[in-house]
N, CA, C and O of each residue as an XYZ file, in Angstrom:
868
protein
N       0.796     -1.186      0.022
C      -0.010     -0.005      0.023
C       0.897      1.255      0.024
O       1.860      1.347      0.786
N       0.555      2.201     -0.843
C       1.350      3.397     -0.975
C       1.150      4.314      0.210
O       0.022      4.587      0.620
N       2.286      4.799      0.769
C       2.187      5.640      1.934
C       1.566      6.984      1.583
O       1.677      7.419      0.437
N       0.922      7.650      2.518
C       0.349      8.980      2.235
C       1.429      9.943      1.805
O       2.522      9.953      2.372
N       1.129     10.767      0.789
C       2.155     11.731      0.330
C       2.469     12.802      1.343
O       1.649     13.140      2.197
N       3.681     13.334      1.234
C       4.001     14.523      2.011
C       3.248     15.698      1.423
O       2.689     15.587      0.331
N       3.222     16.837      2.133
C       2.527     18.020      1.575
C       3.196     18.431      0.251
O       2.514     18.748     -0.723
N       4.525     18.422      0.231
C       5.217     18.789     -1.045
C       4.876     17.880     -2.150
O       4.668     18.334     -3.275
N       4.805     16.590     -1.886
C       4.405     15.572     -2.921
C       2.968     15.817     -3.413
O       2.667     15.703     -4.601
N       2.129     16.143     -2.489
C       0.724     16.425     -2.793
C       0.628     17.635     -3.744
O      -0.052     17.588     -4.770
N       1.322     18.704     -3.373
C       1.328     19.974     -4.152
C       1.903     19.698     -5.548
O       1.357     20.125     -6.565
N       3.018     18.972     -5.555
C       3.656     18.655     -6.883
C       2.705     17.873     -7.741
O       2.599     18.165     -8.933
N       2.019     16.914     -7.219
C       1.057     16.068     -8.012
C      -0.087     16.969     -8.564
O      -0.482     16.863     -9.725
N      -0.599     17.860     -7.674
C      -1.736     18.746     -8.089
C      -1.261     19.680     -9.173
O      -2.010     19.918    -10.120
N      -0.063     20.224     -9.093
C       0.447     21.109    -10.103
C       0.659     20.363    -11.480
O       0.368     20.899    -12.549
N       1.153     19.168    -11.387
C       1.314     18.353    -12.589
C      -0.057     18.148    -13.264
O      -0.200     18.325    -14.473
N      -1.062     17.767    -12.446
C      -2.330     17.575    -12.995
C      -2.913     18.838    -13.622
O      -3.567     18.761    -14.663
N      -2.702     19.925    -13.047
C      -3.253     21.246    -13.587
C      -2.570     21.606    -14.903
O      -3.199     22.189    -15.786
N      -1.271     21.260    -15.046
C      -0.519     21.552    -16.255
C      -1.071     20.626    -17.402
O      -1.400     21.063    -18.504
N      -1.139     19.329    -17.039
C      -1.641     18.344    -18.040
C      -3.045     18.651    -18.420
O      -3.363     18.502    -19.600
N      -3.930     19.067    -17.541
C      -5.343     19.320    -17.835
C      -5.486     20.653    -18.562
O      -6.561     20.946    -19.083
N      -4.447     21.459    -18.611
C      -4.595     22.737    -19.261
C      -5.118     23.893    -18.411
O      -5.331     25.017    -18.863
N      -5.320     23.497    -17.046
C      -5.823     24.506    -16.166
C      -4.673     25.545    -15.929
O      -4.946     26.705    -15.621
N      -3.408     25.118    -16.075
C      -2.292     25.989    -16.061
C      -1.693     25.887    -17.474
O      -1.017     24.910    -17.796
N      -1.943     26.887    -18.301
C      -1.569     26.779    -19.715
C      -0.146     27.286    -20.029
O       0.385     28.114    -19.289
N       0.461     26.806    -21.098
C       1.853     27.286    -21.425
C       1.933     28.851    -21.426
O       1.118     29.526    -22.056
N       2.902     29.372    -20.728
C       3.049     30.839    -20.701
C       2.290     31.482    -19.555
O       2.526     32.655    -19.268
N       1.361     30.750    -18.862
C       0.518     31.388    -17.884
C       1.291     31.589    -16.556
O       1.934     30.668    -16.052
N       1.210     32.771    -16.030
C       1.835     33.070    -14.698
C       1.211     32.186    -13.615
O       0.015     31.898    -13.652
N       2.027     31.762    -12.658
C       1.543     30.933    -11.549
C       1.320     31.835    -10.371
O       2.266     32.385     -9.808
N       0.126     31.982    -10.012
C      -0.284     32.817     -8.853
C      -0.113     32.001     -7.523
O      -1.024     31.265     -7.145
N       0.960     32.120     -6.870
C       1.257     31.244     -5.759
C       0.257     31.417     -4.624
O      -0.152     30.418     -4.031
N      -0.147     32.612     -4.300
C      -1.069     32.825     -3.185
C      -2.420     32.135     -3.525
O      -3.006     31.489     -2.656
N      -2.899     32.260     -4.731
C      -4.189     31.673     -5.107
C      -4.077     30.116     -5.044
O      -4.975     29.441     -4.540
N      -2.992     29.593     -5.550
C      -2.821     28.097     -5.603
C      -2.725     27.555     -4.149
O      -3.384     26.581     -3.785
N      -1.871     28.233     -3.334
C      -1.728     27.798     -1.893
C      -3.035     27.803     -1.201
O      -3.343     26.886     -0.441
N      -3.852     28.854     -1.452
C      -5.177     28.921     -0.801
C      -6.064     27.820     -1.325
O      -6.787     27.199     -0.546
N      -6.039     27.560     -2.593
C      -6.937     26.544     -3.200
C      -6.578     25.157     -2.705
O      -7.478     24.335     -2.537
N      -5.291     24.849     -2.458
C      -4.906     23.610     -2.030
C      -4.810     23.459     -0.495
O      -4.598     22.367      0.033
N      -4.968     24.565      0.168
C      -4.959     24.568      1.618
C      -3.576     24.321      2.226
O      -3.441     23.653      3.251
N      -2.578     24.863      1.585
C      -1.169     24.637      2.064
C      -0.493     26.006      2.177
O      -1.000     27.014      1.685
N       0.707     26.007      2.863
C       1.495     27.203      2.938
C       2.308     27.408      1.686
O       2.352     26.563      0.792
N       2.953     28.559      1.650
C       3.840     28.819      0.473
C       5.087     27.935      0.448
O       5.659     27.719     -0.621
N       5.510     27.432      1.572
C       6.790     26.639      1.609
C       6.785     25.412      0.721
O       7.680     25.253     -0.109
N       5.785     24.526      0.877
C       5.770     23.251      0.055
C       5.501     23.622     -1.408
O       5.973     22.933     -2.312
N       4.749     24.702     -1.652
C       4.470     25.166     -3.021
C       5.728     25.650     -3.680
O       5.941     25.342     -4.853
N       6.582     26.394     -2.997
C       7.842     26.859     -3.544
C       8.737     25.659     -3.836
O       9.410     25.637     -4.867
N       8.761     24.680     -2.969
C       9.627     23.508     -3.176
C       9.156     22.736     -4.426
O       9.980     22.297     -5.228
N       7.843     22.574     -4.587
C       7.290     21.860     -5.734
C       7.609     22.650     -7.028
O       7.916     22.043     -8.054
N       7.539     23.985     -6.984
C       7.872     24.739     -8.160
C       9.333     24.589     -8.524
O       9.669     24.560     -9.708
N      10.196     24.493     -7.554
C      11.604     24.286     -7.822
C      11.830     22.950     -8.541
O      12.670     22.856     -9.436
N      11.082     21.929     -8.146
C      11.190     20.609     -8.782
C      10.693     20.719    -10.229
O      11.319     20.182    -11.142
N       9.584     21.406    -10.433
C       9.058     21.572    -11.798
C       9.994     22.419    -12.668
O      10.077     22.215    -13.879
N      10.691     23.362    -12.047
C      11.665     24.185    -12.828
C      12.827     23.319    -13.219
O      13.322     23.439    -14.340
N      13.285     22.457    -12.351
C      14.417     21.574    -12.701
C      14.047     20.582    -13.888
O      14.888     20.137    -14.668
N      12.793     20.312    -13.928
C      12.292     19.386    -15.040
C      11.978     20.215    -16.314
O      11.717     19.631    -17.366
N      11.999     21.511    -16.237
C      11.702     22.295    -17.415
C      10.238     22.575    -17.627
O       9.861     23.100    -18.674
N       9.361     22.228    -16.620
C       7.930     22.424    -16.820
C       7.434     23.858    -16.432
O       6.365     24.303    -16.851
N       8.245     24.531    -15.634
C       7.954     25.908    -15.320
C       9.240     26.676    -15.401
O      10.322     26.096    -15.308
N       9.138     27.989    -15.575
C      10.338     28.869    -15.654
C      10.179     29.959    -14.646
O       9.071     30.381    -14.313
N      11.311     30.408    -14.166
C      11.359     31.487    -13.183
C      12.011     32.730    -13.755
O      13.095     32.616    -14.328
N      11.425     33.899    -13.637
C      12.058     35.136    -14.029
C      12.073     36.108    -12.863
O      11.042     36.325    -12.226
N      13.250     36.707    -12.570
C      13.260     37.659    -11.417
C      12.225     38.755    -11.593
O      12.002     39.253    -12.697
N      11.626     39.105    -10.532
C      10.607     40.212    -10.468
C       9.321     39.851    -11.116
O       8.370     40.632    -11.088
N       9.258     38.648    -11.722
C       7.967     38.197    -12.354
C       7.502     36.892    -11.840
O       6.337     36.534    -12.013
N       8.368     36.170    -11.214
C       8.008     34.872    -10.650
C       7.920     33.718    -11.661
O       8.521     33.740    -12.734
N       7.136     32.711    -11.253
C       7.043     31.492    -12.067
C       5.931     31.556    -13.080
O       4.899     32.194    -12.874
N       6.171     30.872    -14.187
C       5.123     30.705    -15.292
C       5.322     29.325    -15.830
O       6.381     28.713    -15.697
N       4.229     28.840    -16.464
C       4.313     27.556    -17.148
C       5.159     27.674    -18.363
O       5.025     28.623    -19.135
N       6.052     26.702    -18.550
C       6.970     26.711    -19.730
C       6.152     26.621    -20.989
O       5.137     25.926    -21.027
N       6.590     27.329    -22.042
C       5.994     27.146    -23.326
C       6.450     25.785    -23.915
O       7.546     25.308    -23.623
N       5.619     25.204    -24.713
C       5.993     23.930    -25.410
C       6.997     24.235    -26.449
O       6.885     25.221    -27.178
N       8.024     23.359    -26.525
C       9.114     23.605    -27.473
C       9.432     22.303    -28.248
O       9.754     21.284    -27.637
N       9.341     22.343    -29.558
C       9.739     21.139    -30.346
C      11.137     20.674    -30.166
O      11.413     19.474    -30.164
N      12.087     21.678    -30.003
C      13.455     21.331    -29.817
C      13.629     20.559    -28.532
O      14.345     19.559    -28.493
N      12.988     21.010    -27.493
C      13.058     20.374    -26.149
C      12.456     18.978    -26.319
O      13.082     18.011    -25.885
N      11.316     18.824    -26.906
C      10.698     17.495    -27.068
C      11.609     16.537    -27.818
O      11.749     15.383    -27.412
N      12.236     16.989    -28.910
C      13.114     16.154    -29.635
C      14.270     15.613    -28.800
O      14.616     14.432    -28.852
N      14.834     16.505    -28.051
C      15.979     16.121    -27.189
C      15.556     15.098    -26.156
O      16.248     14.103    -25.941
N      14.409     15.340    -25.511
C      14.008     14.425    -24.466
C      13.637     13.046    -25.015
O      13.943     12.015    -24.416
N      12.978     13.057    -26.155
C      12.580     11.789    -26.789
C      13.775     11.002    -27.289
O      13.762      9.772    -27.240
N      14.806     11.676    -27.768
C      16.045     11.013    -28.164
C      16.711     10.348    -26.970
O      17.188      9.215    -27.035
N      16.722     11.087    -25.899
C      17.290     10.455    -24.629
C      16.496      9.252    -24.232
O      17.045      8.208    -23.879
N      15.198      9.405    -24.292
C      14.357      8.314    -23.908
C      14.575      7.098    -24.803
O      14.591      5.970    -24.311
N      14.740      7.302    -26.089
C      14.986      6.167    -27.023
C      16.231      5.396    -26.574
O      16.202      4.169    -26.476
N      17.344      6.132    -26.297
C      18.560      5.451    -25.907
C      18.413      4.664    -24.638
O      18.831      3.509    -24.563
N      17.815      5.284    -23.627
C      17.699      4.600    -22.332
C      16.644      3.562    -22.232
O      16.869      2.521    -21.616
N      15.478      3.797    -22.821
C      14.431      2.844    -22.799
C      14.657      1.633    -23.644
O      14.218      0.535    -23.303
N      15.365      1.829    -24.789
C      15.708      0.695    -25.581
C      16.590     -0.304    -24.840
O      16.406     -1.515    -24.961
N      17.581      0.231    -24.045
C      18.497     -0.651    -23.253
C      17.601     -1.389    -22.215
O      17.704     -2.606    -22.057
N      16.739     -0.645    -21.529
C      15.982     -1.287    -20.456
C      14.992     -2.331    -21.018
O      14.812     -3.400    -20.434
N      14.352     -2.003    -22.162
C      13.391     -2.925    -22.762
C      14.065     -4.214    -23.206
O      13.501     -5.298    -23.060
N      15.274     -4.096    -23.749
C      15.981     -5.285    -24.180
C      16.279     -6.216    -23.054
O      16.146     -7.430    -23.205
N      16.685     -5.679    -21.912
C      16.987     -6.489    -20.744
C      15.673     -7.017    -20.171
O      15.605     -8.187    -19.795
N      14.604     -6.171    -20.092
C      13.371     -6.594    -19.443
C      12.635     -7.688    -20.176
O      12.001     -8.554    -19.573
N      12.734     -7.630    -21.534
C      12.007     -8.611    -22.360
C      12.361    -10.087    -21.988
O      11.527    -10.988    -22.076
N      13.570    -10.270    -21.592
C      14.004    -11.647    -21.259
C      13.579    -12.091    -19.875
O      13.667    -13.267    -19.522
N      13.091    -11.071    -19.059
C      12.837    -11.387    -17.636
C      11.307    -11.332    -17.286
O      10.923    -11.595    -16.147
N      10.452    -10.986    -18.285
C       9.055    -10.890    -17.964
C       8.528    -12.174    -17.443
O       8.648    -13.215    -18.089
N       7.918    -12.117    -16.230
C       7.233    -13.272    -15.686
C       5.674    -13.035    -15.832
O       5.219    -12.006    -16.334
N       4.922    -14.036    -15.369
C       3.493    -13.913    -15.484
C       2.923    -12.700    -14.765
O       2.007    -12.036    -15.250
N       3.496    -12.429    -13.584
C       2.998    -11.289    -12.839
C       3.318     -9.957    -13.536
O       2.505     -9.033    -13.552
N       4.546     -9.888    -14.118
C       4.865     -8.663    -14.888
C       3.921     -8.433    -16.060
O       3.456     -7.318    -16.296
N       3.638     -9.552    -16.816
C       2.743     -9.429    -17.951
C       1.332     -9.042    -17.539
O       0.619     -8.344    -18.260
N       0.949     -9.517    -16.358
C      -0.385     -9.203    -15.855
C      -0.487     -7.678    -15.576
O      -1.467     -7.027    -15.940
N       0.567     -7.140    -14.916
C       0.561     -5.706    -14.640
C       0.553     -4.849    -15.931
O      -0.143     -3.839    -16.036
N       1.355     -5.305    -16.887
C       1.401     -4.600    -18.214
C       0.014     -4.635    -18.860
O      -0.478     -3.603    -19.316
N      -0.614     -5.797    -18.905
C      -1.949     -5.892    -19.561
C      -3.026     -5.137    -18.822
O      -3.928     -4.582    -19.449
N      -2.955     -5.101    -17.471
C      -3.918     -4.298    -16.774
C      -3.763     -2.828    -17.009
O      -4.755     -2.114    -17.159
N      -2.524     -2.352    -17.046
C      -2.254     -0.935    -17.392
C      -2.770     -0.585    -18.823
O      -3.314      0.491    -19.070
N      -2.566     -1.551    -19.734
C      -3.056     -1.346    -21.124
C      -4.610     -1.149    -21.057
O      -5.141     -0.259    -21.721
N      -5.298     -1.942    -20.292
C      -6.776     -1.827    -20.201
C      -7.130     -0.467    -19.533
O      -8.113      0.165    -19.920
N      -6.356     -0.034    -18.564
C      -6.637      1.285    -17.938
C      -6.503      2.459    -18.874
O      -7.276      3.416    -18.837
N      -5.440      2.348    -19.757
C      -5.297      3.349    -20.731
C      -6.526      3.481    -21.645
O      -7.031      4.575    -21.898
N      -6.986      2.305    -22.132
C      -8.128      2.291    -23.008
C      -9.428      2.774    -22.332
O     -10.256      3.448    -22.945
N      -9.574      2.408    -21.054
C     -10.775      2.771    -20.332
C     -10.824      4.307    -20.144
O     -11.867      4.928    -20.348
N      -9.708      4.892    -19.762
C      -9.618      6.350    -19.616
C      -9.811      7.029    -20.970
O     -10.462      8.071    -21.041
N      -9.287      6.492    -21.994
C      -9.414      7.089    -23.322
C     -10.864      7.115    -23.774
O     -11.313      8.096    -24.366
N     -11.628      6.001    -23.489
C     -12.983      5.923    -23.976
C     -13.898      7.021    -23.365
O     -14.844      7.462    -24.018
N     -13.621      7.454    -22.137
C     -14.417      8.480    -21.490
C     -13.775      9.898    -21.638
O     -14.260     10.867    -21.054
N     -12.726      9.986    -22.396
C     -12.078     11.269    -22.604
C     -11.325     11.810    -21.401
O     -11.104     13.018    -21.306
N     -10.930     10.944    -20.484
C     -10.172     11.373    -19.290
C      -8.683     11.387    -19.593
O      -7.964     10.409    -19.388
N      -8.224     12.619    -20.123
C      -6.831     12.722    -20.545
C      -5.837     12.578    -19.376
O      -4.766     11.995    -19.544
N      -6.196     13.115    -18.185
C      -5.295     13.037    -17.068
C      -5.194     11.549    -16.660
O      -4.104     11.044    -16.393
N      -6.298     10.891    -16.620
C      -6.314      9.401    -16.254
C      -5.563      8.611    -17.313
O      -4.843      7.673    -16.971
N      -5.704      8.953    -18.573
C      -5.041      8.218    -19.636
C      -3.518      8.376    -19.545
O      -2.755      7.424    -19.706
N      -3.110      9.636    -19.275
C      -1.655      9.901    -19.134
C      -1.050      9.146    -18.009
O       0.056      8.618    -18.125
N      -1.816      9.079    -16.830
C      -1.294      8.328    -15.667
C      -1.206      6.872    -15.989
O      -0.204      6.222    -15.691
N      -2.277      6.332    -16.617
C      -2.263      4.885    -16.941
C      -1.204      4.588    -17.984
O      -0.574      3.532    -17.922
N      -0.990      5.454    -18.915
C       0.015      5.273    -19.986
C       1.429      5.145    -19.300
O       2.241      4.286    -19.643
N       1.649      6.027    -18.346
C       2.914      6.030    -17.612
C       3.107      4.654    -16.904
O       4.191      4.074    -16.969
N       2.036      4.134    -16.222
C       2.104      2.857    -15.525
C       2.405      1.740    -16.581
O       3.157      0.806    -16.301
N       1.823      1.858    -17.753
C       1.993      0.814    -18.774
C       3.493      0.782    -19.213
O       4.087     -0.296    -19.260
N       4.099      1.942    -19.529
C       5.438      1.989    -20.038
C       6.448      1.549    -18.925
O       7.394      0.811    -19.200
N       6.232      2.000    -17.716
C       7.185      1.624    -16.689
C       7.002      0.161    -16.234
O       7.940     -0.424    -15.694
N       5.869     -0.412    -16.432
C       5.654     -1.812    -16.181
C       6.457     -2.642    -17.162
O       6.893     -3.747    -16.840
N       6.658     -2.095    -18.391
C       7.485     -2.726    -19.374
C       8.957     -2.668    -19.015
O       9.712     -3.603    -19.284
N       9.353     -1.574    -18.411
C      10.789     -1.298    -18.185
C      11.314     -1.765    -16.819
O      12.485     -2.130    -16.706
N      10.480     -1.759    -15.800
C      10.983     -2.024    -14.461
C      11.476     -3.479    -14.260
O      12.304     -3.694    -13.374
N      11.026     -4.463    -15.012
C      11.634     -5.817    -14.845
C      13.108     -5.869    -15.244
O      13.796     -6.845    -14.945
N      13.595     -4.826    -15.916
C      15.015     -4.823    -16.263
C      15.897     -4.632    -14.974
O      17.096     -4.912    -14.996
N      15.280     -4.156    -13.870
C      15.987     -3.955    -12.613
C      17.214     -3.097    -12.810
O      18.328     -3.467    -12.439
N      16.983     -1.941    -13.403
C      18.010     -0.984    -13.586
C      17.572      0.342    -12.955
O      17.187      1.266    -13.672
N      17.622      0.439    -11.689
C      16.997      1.629    -10.940
C      17.642      2.973    -11.318
O      16.924      3.965    -11.449
N      18.953      3.038    -11.496
C      19.540      4.332    -11.801
C      19.064      4.815    -13.136
O      18.721      5.986    -13.294
N      19.039      3.923    -14.104
C      18.590      4.278    -15.452
C      17.174      4.727    -15.408
O      16.826      5.738    -16.016
N      16.326      3.993    -14.691
C      14.852      4.324    -14.650
C      14.586      5.676    -13.871
O      13.583      6.350    -14.105
N      15.505      6.027    -12.963
C      15.338      7.319    -12.314
C      15.465      8.441    -13.314
O      14.703      9.407    -13.271
N      16.416      8.324    -14.209
C      16.610      9.320    -15.243
C      15.412      9.313    -16.231
O      14.936     10.374    -16.635
N      14.942      8.131    -16.606
C      13.821      8.050    -17.512
C      12.580      8.678    -16.867
O      11.845      9.374    -17.569
N      12.317      8.485    -15.638
C      11.220      9.108    -14.934
C      11.327     10.606    -15.008
O      10.307     11.247    -15.262
N      12.469     11.218    -14.809
C      12.637     12.618    -14.902
C      12.291     13.112    -16.314
O      11.661     14.159    -16.461
N      12.698     12.366    -17.352
C      12.362     12.755    -18.721
C      10.884     12.654    -18.993
O      10.357     13.457    -19.763
N      10.195     11.712    -18.402
C       8.759     11.568    -18.531
C       8.069     12.757    -17.795
O       7.102     13.322    -18.305
N       8.553     13.108    -16.653
C       7.944     14.197    -15.900
C       7.975     15.520    -16.710
O       7.077     16.353    -16.585
N       8.981     15.684    -17.506
C       9.207     16.925    -18.279
C       8.309     17.031    -19.514
O       8.253     18.092    -20.136
N       7.587     15.926    -19.893
C       6.910     15.928    -21.138
C       5.411     15.555    -21.016
O       4.801     15.262    -22.045
N       4.805     15.548    -19.855
C       3.445     15.201    -19.735
C       2.546     16.186    -20.455
O       1.518     15.793    -21.006
N       2.908     17.440    -20.459
C       2.114     18.426    -21.185
C       2.004     18.153    -22.637
O       0.972     18.446    -23.242
N       3.086     17.569    -23.261
C       3.079     17.206    -24.631
C       2.120     16.045    -24.887
O       1.446     16.016    -25.916
N       2.054     15.102    -23.970
C       1.160     14.020    -24.128
C      -0.298     14.471    -24.117
O      -1.134     13.889    -24.808
N      -0.599     15.486    -23.351
C      -1.958     16.019    -23.247
C      -2.387     16.533    -24.665
O      -3.516     16.333    -25.112
N      -1.405     17.209    -25.337
C      -1.678     17.724    -26.689
C      -1.930     16.530    -27.631
O      -2.874     16.538    -28.422
N      -1.104     15.554    -27.533
C      -1.199     14.422    -28.457
C      -2.495     13.583    -28.235
O      -3.124     13.135    -29.193
N      -2.867     13.388    -26.956
C      -4.030     12.575    -26.622
C      -5.349     13.309    -26.844
O      -6.418     12.719    -26.687
N      -5.285     14.576    -27.205
C      -6.448     15.339    -27.362
C      -7.232     14.984    -28.699
O      -8.351     15.442    -28.931
N      -6.582     14.165    -29.521
C      -7.107     13.753    -30.802
C      -7.663     12.333    -30.711
O      -6.995     11.427    -30.213
N      -8.884     12.149    -31.194
C      -9.467     10.762    -31.230
C      -8.550      9.815    -32.006
O      -8.258      8.701    -31.572
N      -8.106     10.302    -33.171
C      -7.258      9.438    -34.052
C      -5.956      9.032    -33.350
O      -5.522      7.884    -33.454
N      -5.340      9.973    -32.641
C      -4.108      9.664    -31.877
C      -4.360      8.648    -30.812
O      -3.571      7.724    -30.617
N      -5.516      8.823    -30.083
C      -5.820      7.862    -29.040
C      -6.008      6.469    -29.542
O      -5.554      5.492    -28.946
N      -6.739      6.396    -30.733
C      -6.930      5.030    -31.340
C      -5.630      4.391    -31.770
O      -5.435      3.179    -31.669
N      -4.707      5.284    -32.276
C      -3.404      4.770    -32.643
C      -2.653      4.211    -31.427
O      -2.010      3.166    -31.519
N      -2.736      4.902    -30.301
C      -2.123      4.462    -29.083
C      -2.579      3.077    -28.733
O      -1.782      2.190    -28.429
N      -3.930      2.904    -28.783
C      -4.478      1.547    -28.453
C      -3.841      0.422    -29.296
O      -3.427     -0.622    -28.791
N      -3.790      0.704    -30.610
C      -3.265     -0.296    -31.539
C      -1.798     -0.577    -31.269
O      -1.350     -1.723    -31.294
N      -1.045      0.520    -31.006
C       0.368      0.286    -30.762
C       0.619     -0.388    -29.467
O       1.534     -1.205    -29.372
N      -0.148     -0.089    -28.463
C       0.018     -0.762    -27.146
C      -0.278     -2.236    -27.283
O       0.422     -3.069    -26.708
N      -1.332     -2.573    -28.057
C      -1.645     -4.014    -28.258
C      -0.497     -4.752    -28.877
O      -0.200     -5.876    -28.472
N       0.168     -4.154    -29.855
C       1.337     -4.813    -30.503
C       2.454     -4.923    -29.577
O       3.172     -5.923    -29.597
N       2.662     -3.901    -28.714
C       3.769     -3.915    -27.722
C       3.554     -5.059    -26.711
O       4.477     -5.781    -26.332
N       2.283     -5.178    -26.302
C       1.970     -6.243    -25.334
C       2.230     -7.598    -25.954
O       2.769     -8.485    -25.292
N       1.850     -7.782    -27.236
C       2.151     -9.058    -27.890
C       3.578     -9.430    -27.923
O       3.962    -10.571    -27.666
N       4.409     -8.396    -28.262
C       5.860     -8.626    -28.336
C       6.408     -8.970    -26.951
O       7.285     -9.825    -26.829
N       5.902     -8.314    -25.915
C       6.328     -8.554    -24.564
C       5.992    -10.020    -24.154
O       6.812    -10.703    -23.540
N       4.781    -10.477    -24.506
C       4.385    -11.819    -24.151
C       5.229    -12.899    -24.857
O       5.423    -14.002    -24.345
N       5.704    -12.545    -26.014
C       6.601    -13.458    -26.790
C       8.106    -13.300    -26.331
O       8.984    -14.019    -26.807
N       8.347    -12.394    -25.452
C       9.735    -12.145    -25.081
C      10.635    -11.796    -26.175
O      11.821    -12.126    -26.162
N      10.047    -11.079    -27.202
C      10.832    -10.711    -28.416
C      11.396     -9.333    -28.170
O      10.709     -8.339    -28.406
N      12.613     -9.244    -27.707
C      13.264     -7.996    -27.320
C      13.474     -7.101    -28.521
O      13.230     -5.897    -28.438
N      13.914     -7.649    -29.621
C      14.136     -6.815    -30.826
C      12.874     -6.178    -31.310
O      12.848     -4.993    -31.641
N      11.845     -6.944    -31.353
C      10.554     -6.444    -31.811
C       9.982     -5.380    -30.826
O       9.427     -4.370    -31.257
N      10.122     -5.618    -29.540
C       9.675     -4.698    -28.549
C      10.373     -3.380    -28.705
O       9.704     -2.347    -28.660
N      11.688     -3.341    -28.887
C      12.433     -2.097    -29.064
C      11.967     -1.370    -30.299
O      11.802     -0.150    -30.277
N      11.745     -2.119    -31.405
C      11.286     -1.444    -32.623
C       9.900     -0.819    -32.397
O       9.670      0.330    -32.773
N       9.000     -1.558    -31.798
C       7.686     -1.002    -31.583
C       7.631      0.226    -30.645
O       6.890      1.183    -30.866
N       8.438      0.141    -29.613
C       8.474      1.317    -28.716
C       9.086      2.502    -29.409
O       8.627      3.623    -29.188
N      10.088      2.328    -30.231
C      10.720      3.386    -30.995
C       9.662      4.014    -31.936
O       9.485      5.233    -31.946
N       8.958      3.163    -32.730
C       7.900      3.681    -33.606
C       6.788      4.397    -32.812
O       6.248      5.398    -33.282
N       6.467      3.927    -31.696
C       5.440      4.519    -30.816
C       5.843      5.966    -30.431
O       5.007      6.867    -30.503
N       7.051      6.190    -30.042
C       7.605      7.508    -29.728
C       7.575      8.381    -31.007
O       7.094      9.514    -30.987
N       8.087      7.836    -32.086
C       8.262      8.588    -33.323
C       6.936      9.074    -33.876
O       6.851     10.186    -34.397
N       5.895      8.250    -33.769
C       4.570      8.649    -34.206
C       4.095      9.864    -33.443
O       3.529     10.783    -34.035
N       4.314      9.888    -32.143
C       3.911     10.966    -31.246
C       4.660     12.271    -31.731
O       4.058     13.327    -31.925
N       5.926     12.127    -31.899
C       6.755     13.293    -32.211
C       6.364     13.809    -33.594
O       6.265     15.021    -33.782
N       6.139     12.924    -34.568
C       5.760     13.391    -35.889
C       4.453     14.161    -35.922
O       4.287     15.112    -36.686
N       3.499     13.714    -35.045
C       2.245     14.420    -34.993
C       2.419     15.816    -34.289
O       1.827     16.815    -34.697
N       3.215     15.826    -33.276
C       3.417     17.070    -32.526
C       4.213     18.112    -33.278
O       4.112     19.302    -32.981
N       4.999     17.688    -34.242
C       5.729     18.636    -35.065
C       4.810     19.717    -35.720
O       5.206     20.865    -35.925
N       3.627     19.301    -36.016
C       2.697     20.161    -36.682
C       2.020     21.177    -35.766
O       1.448     22.155    -36.248
N       2.079     20.958    -34.441
C       1.442     21.843    -33.511
C       2.357     22.587    -32.642
O       1.925     23.592    -32.077
N       3.583     22.210    -32.466
C       4.500     22.837    -31.592
C       5.624     23.554    -32.398
O       6.348     22.898    -33.148
N       5.762     24.798    -32.258
C       6.759     25.562    -33.051
C       8.192     25.223    -32.628
O       8.497     24.987    -31.459
N       9.049     25.216    -33.651
C      10.448     24.954    -33.295
C      11.054     26.330    -32.906
O      10.576     27.381    -33.331
N      12.130     26.276    -32.076
C      12.728     27.539    -31.651
C      13.545     28.119    -32.793
O      14.196     27.410    -33.560
N      13.476     29.499    -32.870
C      14.236     30.197    -33.899
C      15.598     30.592    -33.460
O      15.769     30.999    -32.311
N      16.643     30.491    -34.365
C      17.973     30.824    -34.020
C      18.098     32.333    -33.881
O      19.181     32.838    -33.584
């Protein structure tokens, strides 16, 4: 059973949800007094949570202006997804040979949760279930240091997933790709699993290219 979160963890989780749901939009100033009052917390855990989000690149701080939600950046997305490709491919290769029945059950259940949230248009729920799905695929590799880095990369890009999942066609594609990924996992086919995960990421990036501007030199 998961232990109750600390106040800082609670605030961080609520801020993440607000960014993913679009309640805190890219470029929007973060009114700390209003958020602290809404969440029923002091400014101290809120400031610490904002520092974590700043380190992840989800918010930016400007002197005399405070924090605001980071603008979406194609260049940033491409860098993060390239790093994910390198690290996740290594973890997936090792994990594919170690999947047991309990691992595959967790993967399959997370796949169902992604589809259930998608059917009712719950983007926040879909993003959370999608994260569980992907890490269920990687955790059997038993590479905790690598996965800590991967989690940080995922934390930095949830807002991009919200944009991608906003399309019915994209959500349908996710379902199809997840089904193929699960099939490869069940067959312990490491090479196929890596290929499918790479294509899965590339399809998302290709779609987002049309909606997120690249930075100008």
